[in-house]
VEXDRENNU-509559 format. One record per residue (C-alpha): residue in three letters; x, y, z. Coordinates in steps of 0.1 Angstrom, whole numbers, padded with zeros to 4 digits, always signed. Each point is the difference from the previous one (the first is absolute). Last residue first. Layout:
! residues N
ALAXYZ;...
***
This chain:
! residues 542
GLY-0052-0109+0360;PHE+0001-0038-0008;LEU-0040-0014+0015;MET-0015+0043+0005;LYS+0020+0015-0028;VAL-0003-0026-0021;ILE-0035+0001+0005;PHE-0007+0034+0001;LEU+0028+0004-0034;ALA-0027-0022-0015;GLY-0029+0014-0001;PHE+0009+0035-0006;VAL+0017-0016-0033;GLY-0035-0019-0008;ALA-0020+0027+0013;VAL+0023+0022-0030;ASP-0008-0024-0024;ALA-0030-0009+0004;LEU-0012+0045-0003;LEU+0021-0003-0032;GLY-0022-0029-0016;ALA-0034+0026+0014;PRO+0013+0024-0011;LEU+0012-0014-0030;ALA-0033-0017-0009;HIS-0025+0031+0006;ARG-0009+0006-0037;THR+0026-0020-0022;LYS-0017+0023-0034;LYS+0019-0019-0034;ILE-0007-0039+0007;ASN+0011-0013-0029;VAL-0009-0038+0015;SER+0029-0020+0003;GLY+0016+0043+0002;PHE-0021+0005+0028;TYR+0015-0039+0021;VAL+0034+0005-0014;ALA+0005+0037+0004;LEU-0015-0005+0035;VAL+0023-0025+0013;TYR+0026+0017-0008;PHE-0005+0030+0015;THR-0011-0022+0034;THR+0030-0019+0002;GLU-0010-0025+0029;SER-0003+0009+0037;SER+0010-0012+0027;GLY+0033-0035-0004;TYR+0019+0030-0012;PHE-0001+0017+0023;THR+0008-0022+0033;SER+0032-0009-0018;THR+0010+0037+0001;LEU-0014-0003+0040;ILE+0020-0031+0006;GLY+0031+0016-0020;ILE-0001+0025+0019;PHE-0009-0014+0036;THR+0029-0021-0006;ASP+0000-0035-0013;VAL+0012+0001-0032;GLY+0028+0029+0003;HIS+0000+0036-0009;VAL+0030+0002-0029;SER-0014-0034-0022;ILE-0039+0006+0019;THR-0008+0034-0016;GLU+0015-0016-0028;ALA-0026-0029-0005;MET-0028+0020+0008;ILE+0009+0028-0023;GLY+0003-0021-0034;LEU-0034-0016+0013;SER-0009+0031+0003;GLY+0008+0006-0040;SER-0007-0030-0010;GLY-0034+0004+0013;SER-0007+0036-0009;LEU-0023+0025+0009;PRO-0022-0003+0029;ARG+0038-0015+0018;MET+0022+0028-0010;LEU-0010+0019+0030;ALA-0001-0020+0033;MET+0033-0010-0024;PRO+0020+0025+0001;LEU-0020+0011+0036;ALA+0023-0032+0017;GLU+0036+0017+0003;THR-0018+0032+0012;PRO-0014-0014+0033;MET-0038+0000+0007;GLY+0002+0015+0035;ILE-0035+0022-0002;PHE+0021+0035-0001;ALA+0028-0015-0018;THR-0019-0014-0031;PHE-0017+0034-0001;PRO+0033+0019+0004;HIS+0017-0022-0031;LEU-0036+0004-0021;ILE+0017+0023-0025;TYR+0035-0011+0001;ILE-0023-0031-0017;LEU-0020+0019-0025;TRP+0033+0014-0007;ASP+0016-0032-0010;MET-0029-0015-0014;ALA+0001+0034-0021;GLY+0033-0017-0012;GLY-0002+0000-0042;ALA+0000-0037-0005;ARG-0028-0011+0029;PHE-0021+0030-0013;ILE+0009-0009-0034;SER-0003-0040+0011;ILE-0034+0007+0013;ALA-0013+0022-0029;VAL+0012-0035-0021;LEU-0021-0020+0020;MET-0025+0015-0009;ALA+0000+0003-0033;VAL+0012-0032-0013;LEU-0029-0014+0026;TYR-0026+0019-0015;PRO+0014-0007-0035;ILE+0003-0041+0005;ILE-0036-0007+0014;ARG-0015-0005-0031;VAL+0031-0030-0008;ALA-0004-0021+0031;VAL-0039+0004-0008;ASN+0001-0012-0031;PHE+0024-0032+0002;GLY-0027-0009+0029;GLU-0028+0000-0015;LYS+0013-0025-0023;ALA+0002-0020+0035;GLY-0047-0006+0002;GLU-0007-0015-0027;ILE+0025-0023-0005;PHE-0004-0008+0034;LYS-0034-0007-0007;GLU+0004-0023-0027;TYR+0030-0018+0019;VAL-0030+0000+0027;LYS-0029-0006-0020;VAL-0022-0003+0033;LYS-0027-0037+0008;LYS+0001+0017+0033;ILE+0019-0031+0016;ALA+0027+0010-0024;GLY+0006+0040+0010;TYR-0001-0005+0040;GLY+0027-0025-0008;VAL+0024+0033-0027;PHE-0012+0025+0030;VAL+0008-0029+0027;ALA+0030-0008-0021;ILE+0019+0034-0007;LEU-0010+0014+0035;LEU+0019-0032+0021;PRO+0025+0008-0026;ILE+0004+0031+0014;ALA-0003-0001+0032;LEU+0014-0027+0010;THR+0036+0017+0004;SER-0026+0030+0016;ILE-0012-0019+0028;VAL+0038-0019+0009;GLN+0017+0031-0001;ILE-0034+0015+0028;VAL+0006-0027+0023;ALA+0043+0001+0001;LYS-0012+0036-0001;PHE-0022-0003+0031;LEU+0019-0024+0019;SER+0037+0016-0005;ALA-0016+0037+0021;ASN-0018-0020+0026;ILE-0038-0024+0011;PHE+0021-0021+0014;PRO+0000+0012+0034;LEU-0031+0010-0001;ALA+0000+0018+0042;ALA+0026+0012-0006;GLY+0000+0017-0039;ILE-0034+0007+0015;THR+0013+0022+0032;LYS+0021+0019-0028;HIS-0028+0007-0021;LEU-0017+0011+0030;GLY+0030+0026+0005;THR-0029+0034+0013;THR+0020+0012-0033;PHE-0007-0027-0024;PHE-0031-0010+0001;LEU-0014+0040+0014;PHE+0011+0018-0029;LEU-0010-0028-0025;LEU-0033+0003+0022;ALA-0002+0036-0011;VAL+0009-0001-0031;ILE-0034-0023-0006;GLY-0027+0024+0022;PHE+0014+0032-0013;PHE-0011-0018-0037;THR-0033-0017+0012;GLY-0010+0033+0018;PHE+0009+0022-0037;ILE-0013-0017-0027;LYS-0034-0016+0027;LEU+0004+0042+0002;ASN-0007+0005-0037;GLN-0033+0007-0006;LYS+0000+0022+0027;LEU+0026+0021-0005;TRP-0018+0002-0031;LEU-0031+0011+0011;THR+0019+0024+0021;PHE+0019+0017-0027;GLU-0029+0003-0029;GLY-0007+0036-0002;GLY+0022+0008-0025;GLN+0009-0027-0023;ILE+0029-0028+0013;PRO+0025+0002-0032;PHE+0004-0032+0013;LYS-0013-0033+0006;GLU+0021-0023-0014;LEU+0032+0020+0022;ILE-0022-0021+0031;LYS+0002-0030-0014;ALA+0037+0000-0013;SER+0015+0009+0028;THR-0015-0026+0027;ILE+0019-0021-0028;GLY+0027+0009-0002;VAL+0003+0010+0041;ILE-0012-0032+0004;THR+0026-0017-0025;ALA+0033+0023+0012;CYS-0005-0011+0040;ALA+0000-0033-0010;SER+0026+0002-0017;GLY+0016+0013+0020;PHE-0010-0033+0032;LEU+0009-0024-0031;SER+0032+0016-0003;THR+0012-0002+0034;GLY-0017-0037+0006;ILE+0022-0011-0029;ILE+0027+0021+0004;ILE+0022-0028+0020;ALA+0001-0020-0026;PRO+0034+0001-0006;ASP+0014-0001+0038;SER+0039-0010+0001;SER+0003+0027-0032;GLY+0021-0008-0025;ALA-0002+0024-0027;ALA-0012-0033-0022;ALA-0029-0001+0029;ARG-0008+0030-0002;ILE-0006+0000-0037;ALA-0021-0026-0002;ILE-0025+0014+0038;ALA-0005+0030-0026;THR-0004-0018-0027;ALA-0028-0026+0013;PRO-0016+0027+0015;ILE-0025-0031+0018;LEU-0032+0010+0013;THR-0005+0029-0026;MET-0023+0034-0001;GLY+0011+0021-0031;ALA-0016+0029+0013;THR+0001+0015-0035;ASN-0020-0033-0012;ILE-0028+0010+0027;ALA+0000+0037-0017;LEU-0005-0015-0030;PHE-0026-0019+0005;THR-0018+0030+0020;CYS+0006+0023-0027;MET-0012-0025-0027;ALA-0031-0002+0019;ASN-0009+0034+0002;THR+0000-0001-0037;ALA+0036+0014-0023;THR-0005+0025-0026;GLY+0008-0009-0035;LYS-0035-0020-0005;GLU-0030+0014+0019;PRO-0032-0023+0006;ASN+0029-0026+0007;ILE-0012-0030+0008;SER+0022-0017-0026;ASP+0024+0017+0023;LEU+0002-0018+0023;GLU+0004-0031-0023;GLU+0027+0012-0015;MET+0012+0012+0038;ALA+0000-0033+0010;LYS+0018-0019-0028;LEU+0028+0025+0007;GLY+0002-0012+0032;PHE-0002-0032-0005;PRO+0027+0000-0021;THR+0016+0019+0025;ALA+0005-0025+0029;ALA+0012-0032-0016;ASN+0028+0015-0008;SER+0003+0019+0032;LEU-0012-0033+0024;GLY+0011+0019+0033;LEU-0030-0026+0018;MET-0015+0042+0012;ASN+0002+0007-0040;ALA-0008-0039-0016;SER-0036+0008+0030;ILE-0008+0035-0013;ASN+0002-0008-0040;MET-0017-0029+0008;ILE-0030+0016+0016;ILE+0001+0030-0021;ALA-0007-0027-0038;GLY-0029-0011+0023;MET-0013+0032+0004;ALA+0009+0011-0032;PRO-0022-0025-0017;HIS-0033+0005+0013;ASP-0021-0013+0019;SER+0000+0023+0036;PRO-0008+0027-0030;VAL+0031+0032+0010;ASP-0009+0027+0012;PRO-0006-0002+0035;PHE+0037-0016-0005;LEU+0024-0003+0033;ARG-0039-0005+0023;LYS-0008-0019-0022;THR+0034-0023-0004;VAL-0002-0008+0033;PRO-0031-0016+0005;THR+0000-0013-0034;LEU+0028-0019+0004;ALA-0017-0036-0002;LYS-0017+0011-0033;ALA+0026+0013-0020;ILE+0022-0034+0005;ILE-0035-0015-0011;ARG+0008+0025-0033;ILE+0028-0003-0009;LEU-0006-0045+0003;GLY-0027+0012-0029;ALA+0013-0028-0023;GLU+0005+0026-0026;GLU+0021+0027+0022;ALA+0026-0027+0010;VAL+0002-0010-0039;LYS+0003+0037+0004;MET+0027+0008+0025;LEU+0021-0028-0007;GLY+0004+0018-0035;LEU+0008+0035+0015;TRP+0026-0017+0028;LEU+0015-0021-0032;THR+0009+0034-0024;MET+0000+0033+0021;VAL+0028-0025+0019;GLY+0017-0006-0037;ILE-0011+0036-0005;LEU+0020+0013+0029;GLY+0035-0003-0017;LEU-0011+0024-0025;ALA-0015+0028+0025;ILE+0032-0007+0017;ASN+0019+0006-0032;VAL-0010+0031-0010;ALA+0001+0018+0030;SER+0038-0012+0002;GLY+0002+0016-0033;ALA-0019+0034+0011;THR+0034-0009+0031;ASN+0027+0009-0022;LEU-0011+0028-0018;SER-0011+0019+0033;SER+0028-0014+0016;ASN+0025+0014-0030;THR-0020+0031+0000;ILE+0000+0013+0033;GLU+0039-0012+0010;ARG+0002+0024-0030;LEU-0013+0023+0019;LYS+0012-0006+0036;LEU+0036+0000-0022;PHE-0003+0034-0015;SER+0042+0006-0004;VAL+0026-0032-0003;ASP+0034+0010-0007;GLU+0025-0024-0006;CYS+0021-0007+0027;ILE+0034+0027+0006;ILE+0029-0028+0021;GLN+0029+0006+0011;ALA+0035-0019-0002;SER+0021-0024+0026;LEU+0009-0031-0023;HIS+0016-0034+0014;LYS+0002-0024-0019;ASP+0037+0006-0021;ASP+0014+0020+0031;LYS-0014+0036+0019;VAL-0016+0012-0027;ASP-0007+0035+0002;ARG-0020+0024-0015;ILE-0021-0022-0024;PHE-0035+0023-0010;LEU-0029-0025-0002;GLN-0037+0009-0019;GLY-0033-0011+0001;SER-0021-0027+0000;LEU-0028-0018+0024;ASP-0016-0025-0012;ASP-0023-0025+0027;ASP-0029+0009-0012;LYS+0006+0011-0040;GLY-0014+0029-0016;SER+0021+0026+0024;VAL-0029+0004+0020;LYS+0003-0027+0021;ALA+0037+0002+0007;MET-0011+0034+0018;ASP-0017-0008+0020;GLN+0014-0030+0011;TRP+0028+0019+0003;VAL-0007+0024+0019;ASP-0015-0028+0024;PRO+0038-0017+0002;ALA+0007-0034-0013;SER-0008-0033+0019;LYS-0032+0007-0020;ASP+0022-0008-0028;ILE+0018+0020-0030;LYS+0028-0008-0026;LEU+0013+0029-0005;PHE+0013+0009-0038;LEU+0035+0027+0002;THR+0016+0011-0028;ASN+0034+0014-0008;LYS+0004+0033-0013;GLY+0039+0001+0006;ASP+0008+0003-0041;LYS+0016-0033-0002;THR-0035-0018+0010;THR-0010-0021+0029;THR-0030-0018+0006;ILE-0011-0012+0033;LYS-0027-0016+0015;ALA-0010-0003+0037;PRO-0013-0015+0025;VAL-0008+0014+0031;SER+0014+0016+0031;VAL-0008+0027+0022;ASP+0013+0004+0036;GLN-0020-0009+0030;ALA-0025+0017+0021;VAL-0020+0027-0025;ASN-0009+0032+0008;LYS-0008+0019-0031;LYS+0005+0034-0017;TYR+0012-0015-0034;PHE+0030+0015+0009;ALA+0017+0002+0028;ASN-0025-0036+0011;PHE+0023-0013-0025;ASP+0034+0016+0010;PRO-0007-0010+0042;ALA-0009-0033-0018;LYS+0029-0011-0019;ILE+0000-0008-0040;LYS+0007-0037-0014;LEU-0004-0011-0035;THR+0004-0035-0008;GLY+0012-0014-0028;ASP-0004-0010-0039;TYR+0028+0016-0020;THR-0007+0007-0036;LYS+0025+0010-0025;PRO+0026+0029-0022;LYS+0035-0006+0013;ALA+0019+0021+0010;LYS-0010+0004+0035;ASP+0004-0041+0005;PHE-0016-0006+0034;SER+0005-0040+0012;GLU-0036-0011+0008;ASN-0029-0005+0021;LEU+0002+0032+0009;GLU-0002+0020+0022;VAL-0013+0036+0001;TYR+0002+0029+0024;ALA-0023+0035-0001;THR+0003+0032+0004;VAL-0041+0017-0010;ALA-0004+0023-0029;ASN-0025+0024-0012;GLY-0015-0001-0031;ASN-0038-0011+0017;GLN+0003+0007+0040;TYR-0034-0026+0001;LYS-0018+0026+0020;ASN+0007+0028-0025;GLY-0020+0025+0024;SER-0020+0006-0023;GLN+0002-0028-0022;ASP-0016-0016+0041;ILE-0022+0026+0003;ILE-0009+0003-0035;ASP-0001-0037-0003;THR-0027-0004+0036;SER-0026+0030-0013;LEU+0000-0022-0033;ALA-0012-0040+0016;ALA-0018+0017+0023;GLY-0019+0018-0022;ILE-0004-0036-0024;GLY-0009-0018+0027;LEU-0024+0028+0017;PHE-0016-0001-0037;LEU-0007-0037-0003;ILE-0008-0008+0024;ALA-0025+0031+0000;ILE-0014-0014-0029;TRP-0010-0029+0017;VAL-0015+0017+0030;TYR-0021+0028-0024;ASN-0013-0035-0024;LEU-0008-0026+0027;MET-0023+0026+0018;
***
């Protein structure tokens, strides 16, 4: 399925870009060859008889700009400019474009060679005094902006994907080395055995004493504590161990799909990144999203695991549906039971009653406790792994080096998968397909009460971590950090993970090409996380 999804993402992005560019070109959206009236304020006296380069400011009155570009800017346009005059009157103009410039000029500057320059021609009409000119300007011709943006974005993203993979080498070597020490000392088997009742139900096809179990437990624990730098190596180790008992190499097993569903649900006790962004934006209570994110990610985790367990039974042979239904009654019962409990816990106000009865339990205290645990977790793990290995007379240094060597190989092995997925996503975004999707989904989101302003965040979260982080920060800056929309977008960030990134990295590490039901289960988890976040935020803050 991932093969078809990848193709669809690519062609939707390219198709959206091509369609938009054709429409823009036919309507001359960027006014190629047309002149607009402008005013120039120079930093030094103007000498029309002498060719010279001047620094100054270009200004266009708001009514003139709006009529020319069919926009609706509220204030007069004013940008830094560099003007080079010539005797024949063919004066060149370079505009310094930043985020304060109109959007249309920012878009034109992105494809003009540099992100902060826009060139053109200036025709002087009148010299009001020695520093003020009246003129007309014709900006450089631009065409196929979306296709050019796709080109720039895909090349930049390909480089970023390689940097991400290479950046994992150090972390991978450290944690895989420590895992090897703990494995040789028998510590991983002890941890896995202690949690056998839980893991046996989630991963019935994996022996309880298999090394994969320990790596899975360490990965989930690290994710819940927000230790992403430790969670990824543990997760890649778990995939490697699961693949060692895979009877059909290149095809995902049921255990792999369930493990990926748990990871894409992204349940974290403290959404540290979202809290940090909220704090930097001046929130009066940055940690207020801890409870809402826990609820959203709990919904995502429950739906992710349930859907993985149900989908692994397909295809169902003719006449076996009744038997299949009986075999999965426990799964359905557990799913609906947990959802009902979560629903009752929040809708009946029980969470507020418990909070009032136990005043010492609050978001700030919970955050402080988890932060202490998170801070101590990595040094403690290193000390315990190495210390236990030494007690068991394991040659810890040699075993560490042996395990660490795997880190480099794994990091390099995932590069093609990471490049393929991240480039496709960048093309989808740069081409404008995301905007089309938002437009199509608007009637549905309006029906369920989701603000249109929060929809880009909900759609971007499964695709890109950095992209969703940027959208969250921008939405908070525009609509306010402690508003309903600000809290909702922050909760979206803390309620799920970047599904496509996780699938590309984890499956790429063991060369899985047939992902089976991993992607549907992950996307269902994402949808559940969004709906859960919307429900709880509307109930508490709507």
